[in-house]
C-alpha positions in Angstrom: -12.5 0.6 -5.5 -10.8 -1.3 -8.4 -8.5 1.7 -9.1 -7.6 1.9 -5.5 -6.6 -1.8 -5.5 -4.5 -1.2 -8.6 -2.7 1.6 -6.8 -2.2 -0.6 -3.7 -0.6 -3.2 -5.9 1.6 -0.7 -7.7 2.8 0.7 -4.4 4.9 -2.1 -2.9 5.2 -0.5 0.5 1.5 -0.4 0.9 1.0 -3.9 -0.5 3.5 -5.5 1.8 2.1 -3.7 4.9 -1.4 -4.8 4.1 -0.1 -8.4 3.6 1.8 -8.3 6.9 -1.2 -7.0 8.9 -3.4 -9.7 7.4 -0.9 -12.4 8.2 -0.5 -11.2 11.8 -4.3 -11.3 12.2 -4.6 -14.8 10.8 -1.7 -16.1 12.9 -3.2 -14.5 16.1 -6.6 -16.0 15.4 -5.1 -19.4 14.6 -3.2 -19.4 17.9 -6.3 -18.3 19.9 -9.0 -20.4 18.2 -7.3 -23.5 16.9 -4.4 -24.1 19.2 -5.9 -22.7 22.3 -4.4 -21.9 25.7 -2.7 -25.3 26.0 -0.3 -24.5 23.2 3.2 -23.3 23.7 2.5 -20.5 21.2 -0.2 -19.2 23.5 2.1 -17.0 25.5 2.6 -13.3 26.1 5.9 -13.4 24.2 4.2 -14.7 21.0 1.5 -12.1 21.2 4.1 -9.3 21.9 6.0 -10.3 18.8 2.8 -10.4 16.7 1.8 -7.0 18.2 5.3 -5.5 17.2 5.0 -6.8 13.6 1.4 -5.5 13.4 2.3 -2.0 14.8 5.4 -1.7 12.5 3.4 -2.5 9.4 0.6 -0.1 10.6 3.1 2.7 11.1 4.5 2.2 7.6 1.0 2.1 6.2 0.2 5.3 8.0 3.3 6.9 6.4 2.0 5.9 3.0 -1.5 7.2 3.8 -2.9 3.7 3.3 -2.3 4.1 -0.4 -4.2 7.4 -0.6 -1.2 9.4 -1.8 -0.7 6.9 -4.7 -4.4 6.9 -5.5 -4.5 10.7 -5.5 -1.5 10.9 -7.8 -3.1 8.3 -10.1 -6.4 10.3 -10.3 -4.5 13.6 -10.9 -2.4 12.1 -13.7 -5.4 10.5 -15.3 -7.2 13.9 -15.3 -4.1 15.6 -16.7 -3.8 13.1 -19.5 -7.5 13.4 -20.4 -7.2 17.2 -20.5 -3.9 17.5 -22.3 -3.6 14.1 -24.0 0.1 14.0 -23.0 2.3 14.4 -20.0 4.5 17.5 -20.1 7.9 17.6 -18.4 6.8 20.1 -15.7 3.9 17.9 -14.5 6.1 14.8 -14.7 8.8 16.3 -12.5 6.2 17.6 -10.0 4.5 14.2 -9.7 7.9 12.4 -9.0 8.7 14.1 -5.7 7.8 11.1 -3.5 7.7 7.3 -4.0 3.9 7.2 -3.6 3.2 9.9 -6.1 5.7 8.3 -8.5 3.9 4.9 -8.3 0.5 6.5 -9.0 1.9 8.6 -11.8 3.6 5.7 -13.5 0.5 3.5 -13.2 -1.7 6.1 -14.9 0.9 6.8 -17.6 1.3 3.1 -18.4 -2.5 2.6 -18.5 -2.8 5.5 -21.0 -0.1 3.8 -23.2 2.2 6.9 -23.0 5.9 7.0 -22.4 7.4 9.1 -19.8 
């Protein structure tokens, strides 16, 4: 779980979408529980805007696989480094084909203290 959280923090797209989804949930609960139906913010338009922000961040998070692609690349790179004690050029170019893979690859390489 700790490694997954490191990968989420390394992948800025996943980090921001998790943050936006959390903010949307907190704002919606604040409007419903604290402000109540007498508030001006308790309107269909407010909840529609919150729904749009939540859905957009959810879709972006789906595209990143909720950080799974980054975590998978991180684990593969760690295993590669343990097996070969270095990162060869062919593996490096293979792991850099997407943003998520690149983030996981760079995180594992920096933790191992190697240079790319």
